[in-house]
C-alpha positions as CSV (number, residue, x, y, z in Angstrom):
1,M,0.0,0.0,0.0
2,A,2.9,2.4,0.7
3,L,4.3,1.7,-2.7
4,V,1.1,2.7,-4.3
5,G,1.0,5.9,-2.3
6,A,4.6,6.7,-3.2
7,L,3.9,6.2,-6.9
8,L,0.8,8.3,-6.9
9,T,2.6,11.2,-5.2
10,M,5.1,11.1,-8.0
11,V,2.8,10.3,-11.0
12,I,0.0,12.8,-10.3
13,P,2.1,16.0,-10.1
14,F,4.3,14.9,-13.1
15,S,1.2,14.2,-15.2
16,L,-0.2,17.6,-14.3
17,E,3.0,19.3,-15.2
18,L,3.0,17.6,-18.6
19,F,-0.6,18.6,-19.2
20,A,0.3,22.2,-18.3
21,M,3.4,22.2,-20.4
22,N,1.3,21.2,-23.4
23,R,-1.4,23.8,-22.8
24,L,0.7,26.9,-21.7
25,R,3.3,28.9,-23.6
26,A,6.9,28.7,-22.4
27,L,7.0,31.9,-20.3
28,P,3.9,31.3,-18.1
29,F,4.9,27.7,-17.5
30,A,8.4,28.8,-16.5
31,L,7.1,31.5,-14.2
32,I,4.7,29.0,-12.5
33,S,7.5,26.5,-12.2
34,A,9.8,29.0,-10.7
35,L,7.2,30.2,-8.1
36,D,6.3,26.7,-7.1
37,P,8.7,26.5,-4.1
38,T,7.6,29.9,-2.9
39,L,4.0,28.8,-2.9
40,A,4.9,25.6,-1.0
41,S,6.8,27.7,1.6
42,A,3.8,30.1,2.0
43,V,1.4,27.1,2.5
44,G,3.8,25.7,5.1
45,V,4.0,28.9,7.0
46,F,0.4,30.2,6.9
47,D,-1.6,27.0,6.7
48,L,0.5,24.4,8.5
49,H,2.2,26.8,10.9
50,Q,5.7,25.5,10.1
51,F,8.5,28.0,10.4
52,F,12.1,27.9,9.3
53,Q,14.7,27.5,12.1
54,R,18.1,29.1,12.2
């Protein structure tokens, strides 16, 4: 069951990126891809209340 979960967490985002890459032009796709870590950090801080430690 863990193997299925691990595969799904890799396959679903990858397939969504391929779908977006085919539908978007290069610049918007690159911008969204570049801002992805920033969005993940914001969700971690504001929604999950996780903070960076020094």
